Structure formats: C-alpha cells, structure tokens
C-alpha positions in Angstrom: 0.0 0.0 0.0 1.5 3.3 -1.1 1.3 5.5 2.0 2.8 8.9 0.9 2.2 10.6 -2.4 5.1 12.9 -3.2 2.8 15.3 -5.2 1.1 16.4 -1.8 4.5 17.5 -0.6 5.4 19.1 -3.9 2.2 21.0 -3.8 2.3 22.1 -0.2 6.1 22.9 -0.4 5.5 25.1 -3.5 2.8 27.0 -1.6 5.1 27.6 1.3 7.9 28.8 -1.1 5.6 31.1 -2.9 4.4 32.6 0.5 8.0 33.3 1.6 8.8 34.9 -1.7 5.6 37.0 -1.7 5.9 38.1 1.9 9.5 38.9 2.1 9.6 40.7 -1.3 6.5 42.9 -0.4 7.9 43.6 3.1 11.2 44.7 1.8 10.0 47.4 -0.8 8.5 50.7 0.2 4.9 50.9 -0.6 4.5 47.0 -0.9 2.6 45.5 -3.8 1.2 48.7 -5.3 4.7 50.0 -5.9 5.4 47.1 -8.5 3.5 49.1 -11.0 6.4 51.3 -11.4 8.6 48.5 -12.7 7.1 46.9 -15.9 9.2 43.7 -15.7 8.7 42.9 -12.0 5.0 43.9 -12.3 4.5 41.4 -15.2 6.5 38.7 -13.1 4.4 39.2 -10.1 1.1 39.0 -12.1 2.3 35.8 -13.7 3.4 34.2 -10.4 0.1 35.5 -8.8 -2.1 33.8 -11.3 -0.4 30.5 -11.4 0.2 30.1 -7.6 -2.0 28.3 -5.2 -1.6 30.8 -2.4 -3.2 30.3 0.9 -6.3 28.6 -0.7 -3.9 26.0 -1.9 -2.5 25.4 1.6 -6.1 24.9 3.0 -6.9 22.7 0.1 -4.0 20.3 0.4 -4.5 20.3 4.2 -7.9 18.8 3.5 -6.4 16.2 1.2 -3.7 15.1 3.6 -6.0 15.1 6.6 -8.5 12.9 5.0 -5.7 10.5 3.7 -4.1 10.3 7.3 -7.5 9.6 8.8 -8.3 6.8 6.3 -4.9 5.1 6.8 -4.9 5.4 10.6 -8.4 3.9 10.6 -7.3 0.8 8.7 -4.3 0.4 10.8 -6.4 0.7 14.0 -8.9 -1.8 12.6 -6.2 -4.4 12.0 -5.1 -4.0 15.7 -6.1 -6.7 18.2 -9.0 -5.9 20.6 -10.2 -3.1 18.2 -13.3 -1.3 19.3 -15.1 0.7 16.7 -17.0 2.9 19.2 -13.9 3.6 21.4 -11.7 4.3 18.4 -14.1 6.9 16.9 -14.3 8.7 20.2 -10.6 8.7 20.5 -9.9 10.0 16.9 -12.6 12.5 17.1 -11.2 13.9 20.4 -7.7 13.9 18.7 -8.8 16.0 15.8 -10.7 18.4 18.0 -7.7 18.9 20.2 -5.6 19.3 17.1 -7.9 22.0 16.0 -8.0 23.7 19.4 -4.2 23.9 19.4 -4.1 25.4 16.0 -6.8 27.9 17.0 -4.8 28.9 20.1 -1.6 29.3 18.1 -3.3 31.6 15.6 -5.1 33.6 18.2 -2.1 34.3 20.5 0.6 34.4 17.9 -1.1 36.9 15.5 -2.1 39.2 18.5 1.4 39.0 19.8 2.7 39.9 16.4 0.3 42.9 16.0 1.3 44.2 19.5 5.0 43.7 18.8 5.1 45.4 15.4 2.2 47.9 15.7 1.7 48.4 19.5 -1.9 47.2 19.6 -3.9 44.2 19.8 -5.9 44.3 16.7 -6.7 40.7 15.8 -8.8 39.4 18.7 -10.9 37.8 16.0 -9.4 37.4 12.6 -9.4 34.6 10.0 -5.7 33.9 9.9 -4.5 30.6 8.3 -4.3 28.7 11.7 -7.7 29.8 12.9 -9.2 28.9 9.5 -7.6 25.4 9.5 -8.8 24.9 13.1 -12.5 25.8 12.4 -12.3 23.9 9.0 -11.3 20.6 10.9 -14.1 21.1 13.3 -16.7 21.8 10.6 -15.5 19.0 8.4 -15.5 16.2 11.1 -19.2 15.6 11.3 -19.5 15.9 7.6 -17.1 13.0 7.0 -19.9 10.4 7.5 -21.8 11.9 4.4 -21.5 10.8 0.8 -19.0 12.7 -1.3 -21.7 14.5 -3.4 -23.4 15.8 -0.3 -20.1 17.3 0.9 -19.6 18.9 -2.6 -23.1 20.4 -2.2 -22.3 21.8 1.2 -19.0 23.3 -0.1 -20.9 24.9 -3.0 -23.5 26.4 -0.6 -20.7 27.9 1.6 -19.0 29.4 -1.5 -22.3 30.8 -2.8 -23.1 32.3 0.7 -19.6 33.8 0.7 -20.3 35.4 -2.7 -23.8 36.8 -1.6 -22.5 38.3 1.5 -19.5 39.7 -0.3 -21.7 41.7 -2.7 -23.9 43.2 0.0 -20.9 44.3 2.5 -19.6 47.7 1.9 -16.1 47.4 0.3 -14.6 49.9 2.8 -15.4 47.6 5.6 -13.6 44.8 3.9 -10.3 46.6 4.0 -10.6 48.3 7.4 -8.2 47.2 10.2 -10.0 45.0 12.7 -9.3 47.5 15.7 -11.2 50.2 13.8 -14.3 48.3 13.2 -17.4 49.8 14.8 -20.4 47.4 14.8 -23.6 49.5 14.3 -25.7 47.1 12.3 -26.5 43.4 11.5 -24.3 43.5 8.5 -21.4 44.9 10.4 -21.7 41.9 12.8 -21.9 39.4 9.9 -18.7 40.9 8.5 -17.0 40.8 11.9 -17.7 37.1 12.5 -17.3 35.8 8.9 -15.1 38.3 7.2 -12.7 39.9 9.7 -9.3 39.2 8.3 -10.8 39.4 4.8 -7.4 39.7 3.0 -6.2 36.6 4.9 -8.5 33.5 5.0 -12.1 34.2 5.7 -13.9 30.9 6.7 -16.9 31.0 4.4 -14.7 31.3 1.5 -11.9 29.0 2.4 -13.8 26.2 4.1 -14.9 24.9 0.7 -11.3 24.4 -0.3 -10.7 22.3 2.8 -14.0 20.3 2.3 -13.3 19.7 -1.3 -9.8 18.7 -0.4 -11.3 16.1 1.9 -13.6 14.8 -0.9 -10.5 14.5 -3.3 -8.5 12.8 -0.5 -11.1 10.2 -0.1 -11.3 9.5 -3.9 -7.4 9.2 -3.9 -7.5 6.8 -0.9 -10.3 4.6 -2.4 -9.0 4.5 -6.0 -5.2 4.6 -5.6 -4.2 3.5 -2.1 -6.8 1.0 -0.7 -6.0 -2.4 -1.9 -9.7 -3.6 -1.7 -11.0 -0.8 -3.9 -8.2 0.5 -5.9 -8.3 0.7 -9.7 -5.5 0.9 -12.3 -3.9 4.3 -12.6 -4.9 4.4 -16.3 -8.5 3.9 -15.3 -8.3 6.4 -12.4 -7.0 9.1 -14.7 -9.7 8.3 -17.3 -12.6 8.1 -14.9 -11.7 10.7 -12.3 -8.8 13.0 -13.2 -10.1 13.9 -16.8 -13.6 14.8 -15.5 -12.2 16.8 -12.6 -10.0 18.7 -15.0 -13.0 19.5 -17.0 -14.9 20.8 -14.0 -11.8 22.8 -13.0 -11.6 24.5 -16.3 -15.2 25.4 -16.2 -14.8 27.0 -12.9 -12.0 29.2 -14.3 -14.4 30.2 -17.2 -17.3 31.0 -14.9 -15.0 33.1 -12.6 -14.3 35.4 -15.6 -18.0 36.1 -15.8 -17.9 37.7 -12.4 -14.9 39.8 -13.0 -16.8 42.9 -14.2 -18.9 42.7 -10.8 -16.1 42.4 -8.3 -12.9 43.4 -10.4 -11.2 40.0 -9.7 -10.0 41.6 -6.4 -8.2 39.5 -3.8 -10.5 36.9 -2.1 -13.5 38.2 -4.2 -16.0 35.5 -5.4 -14.4 35.5 -8.9 -10.9 35.2 -7.4 -12.0 32.1 -5.3 -13.7 30.4 -8.1 -10.6 30.9 -10.3 -8.4 29.8 -7.5 -10.4 26.6 -6.8 -10.1 25.8 -10.5 -6.4 26.4 -10.8 -5.7 24.5 -7.4 -7.4 21.4 -8.6 -5.7 21.6 -12.0 -2.2 22.1 -10.5 -2.6 19.3 -8.1 -4.3 16.9 -10.5 -1.4 17.4 -13.0 1.2 16.6 -10.4 -0.9 13.5 -9.4 -1.2 12.4 -12.9 2.5 12.7 -13.5 3.3 10.6 -10.4 0.9 7.8 -10.9 0.8 7.6 -14.6 4.5 7.5 -15.5 5.8 6.7 -12.1 7.8 9.8 -12.0 9.8 9.9 -8.7 10.4 13.6 -8.4 13.8 12.7 -6.9 15.8 15.9 -6.6 12.7 18.0 -7.1 10.9 16.2 -4.3 13.6 16.7 -1.8 13.6 20.5 -2.4 9.9 20.9 -1.9 9.7 18.2 0.9 11.5 20.2 3.6 9.1 23.2 3.0 6.2 20.9 3.2 7.3 18.8 6.2 7.9 22.0 8.3 5.2 24.0 6.7 3.4 25.1 10.0 6.8 25.9 11.6 7.8 28.1 8.6 4.5 30.0 8.7 5.4 31.3 12.1 9.3 31.6 11.7 9.3 33.5 8.4 7.2 36.4 10.2 10.3 37.3 12.2 12.1 38.5 9.1 9.6 41.3 8.8 11.4 43.9 11.0 14.7 43.0 9.4 13.4 43.5 5.8 10.7 46.2 6.3 11.1 48.8 3.4 14.9 48.3 3.1 15.2 47.5 -0.6 14.3 48.4 -4.1 11.9 46.2 -6.2 14.7 44.2 -7.9 16.9 44.0 -4.6 13.9 42.7 -2.8 13.2 40.0 -5.3 16.6 38.6 -5.3 16.9 38.9 -1.5 13.7 36.9 -1.3 15.3 34.2 -3.5 18.4 34.1 -1.3 16.2 33.8 1.7 14.4 30.8 0.2 17.8 29.2 -0.5 18.9 29.7 3.1 15.7 28.3 4.4 16.2 25.2 2.3 19.8 24.7 3.5 18.7 25.3 7.1 15.7 23.0 7.0 17.8 20.3 5.4 20.3 20.4 8.2 17.6 20.6 10.9 15.9 17.5 9.2 19.1 15.5 9.2 19.7 16.3 12.9 16.5 17.0 14.6 14.0 15.5 12.2 10.3 15.5 13.2 10.8 17.3 16.5 11.2 20.6 14.6 7.8 20.1 12.9 5.0 22.1 14.6 2.6 19.9 12.7 4.1 16.8 14.2 4.3 18.1 17.6 0.6 19.2 17.5 -0.5 15.9 16.1 1.4 13.9 18.7 0.3 15.9 21.6 -3.4 15.7 20.5 -3.0 12.0 20.0 -1.5 11.3 23.5 -4.0 13.5 25.1 -6.8 11.8 23.4 -5.6 8.3 24.4 -5.3 9.5 27.9 -8.7 10.9 28.2 -10.2 7.9 26.4 -8.6 5.5 28.9 -9.9 7.6 31.9 -13.3 7.5 30.4 -13.3 3.7 29.9 -11.9 3.1 33.4 -14.9 5.3 34.8 -17.5 3.2 32.8 -16.0 0.0 34.2 -16.3 1.2 37.8 
C-alpha cells in the first residue's frame, strides 16, 4: 500500500515557497505590492506568479487532502490491531482531531495578536481569520460531514461558497479593508462581517472552508482509487474516470470566474478570485498527481527540495514572520526580489540540516498531532475506566 504521495509534498512545499517569496519581497520594498506598477518587468513577473500560484487557498486545500488520507490510513491500521473497538476508536480519533484544531486555533489567536502588539503596538486581531484559525475551524466543521457521501459534501462546499459570494456583494467594500481594531459594529451587516469576514485579506472561513472540504473529498477519492488495496483501480482507469472529469470541471470553474470579473474586479478573495483559485488549485494538483501515478515519475531531486518546506510548513508559517522587522522597506523592487530568493535558499539549507539532525521534532505539525493523539488516548482511557467502575 502506497502511504505517501510525493505530489502532496510538492504542492504544499510550493505554496510555502511562494508565501516566503511574496511576503519577504513585499515587506522589503517601500509601498508594498502597489509599488510594483512602477517597474514593468517585475510587475509582469508578479502578475504571472500570482495567477499560477495556489496561495493560502492551496494550503487549505492540500491540508484537506492530507488530513483525509491520514484519517483513512490510521483507521485501517487501527482496525487491524487486536482488541479493536469501533466505538472507542471513533471517540478517541474525534477527540484527537478536535484537540488538534484547538491547538491550531490557540496558536493563531495568540501568535497573531502578539505579532500585532510587537510590530504595531496594539492588539488588533482578537478575532481574525488567519491561516491557523481557518484550518482549526475547518477541521471542526469537516469532522461531522465525513460520514456523508461525497456528493453531499460537494453540495455543502458549494453552498458555503455561494453564501460567501452573496455576503461579499452586500458588504460595503470599505469595511472589507478596514483594520480590525477600527471596526465599529452598528448594524447586523457589520456583525456578519466581523464574524465571517474579519481578516478578509487573509483566509475568511466562508470562502476558504470549501477548499478544505473539497480537499477532503478529493483525498477520499485518492484513498479509495489509488491506495486502498480492496477498492483501488488501475492508474490508467483512475485518470480516465476521475482526473479527466475533474480537470474539465476545474476548467469550467475558471471560465465561470471570468463572468464575475466585471462585478467584483477580480480583487483579492473576491467571489471570482476564489472560483478561479479553486479551478487552478485542482488543475495544478491533478497534473502533479497524474505525473506521479501515470508515468511513475519519482520527483527525486525536485521532491527533496519541496519536501522540507512541506514537512515544516506550519513551523515556517510562524518563523518567516520574524523576518519582517529585518526587511521592512529596506530594498528596491529588484533588490527585494533577489533577497527573497536568497532567503528561500537559506531556508532550504537550514531546513535540510535541521531535518538531518532534529527530524520531526522541529515540525510544529508533528508536535501538535502527537500531543493531541496522546491526550486523546489518555482521556479515552480515563473514560473507559470510569465506565468499568
């Protein structure tokens, strides 16, 4: 049974590399992204990178895939263990994922507020949809939906995305870009924004949860058709019956997104943007998956480069933020771009050394998972002992 798809690490690693490039480059140049318009070459380069990169949506999407694959494989392993109890296992694994979500949420809450206080002198993100909090809530929302059929989950994801688009068109655009510490809630629509859209330029839950849930669905398809020995089909058949139709649907999503551009100007996290991003994320990942399973491409050297960024992804999300005060408005556009490339190279070298010497213990993802797992086992054992008394 193939337990690790390299295309997942390549996809997630690319997202993290792109994030480092984008953040460090924009931090380093005065005026940030808008100043790129003054340099035609780098403006064109940034536009090309922007439209072909998965961004934060891609990270949420691939997280949904990997969490589903992890759940399925751990479930099979548990069922083959002696004295397996379905009811106890379900309660244990449910608690594990909820604890994992809790830790992610707390990291997002405290870290982003600490960063705001450190850099700006205020706590302005008491409620903001940063990547950690979005992942945490996505895990919680997705868990009870895992028992439903795949088409039901696709429908639910579509409803979330449609609701996001409807609310987006009715919320005043000046509210969408206001700093969270300046929001004054005077009406129902302000309250709706604050709950569902605060942190709009980051990862608002209504728009990003569909990426996670559809990633879950794709992860289940991959497990059933590629990994599970009892239900798997040939790679050729999988590409014909699953990948080709999904590629067609993804292309249609991109075409549909173009129809909404005159309405929302294809702005960051607008409805048209998320439709386009959903289509491109699926296409990018499905192409990588097709290459890996159809021609057995090993991604040897390429995989190792992306692997470290994927393996330590959550750790990097926090660590790279400490570069902000060191880079802030210190470079020209061209200098900032090449400095960002150098930073990526140093990250690669550093992560490779860390992996060889420390391994999984530097991975925030691993530490959260292990802590959640052991706490869930401990709580479950106590619960069973109480029931026996």
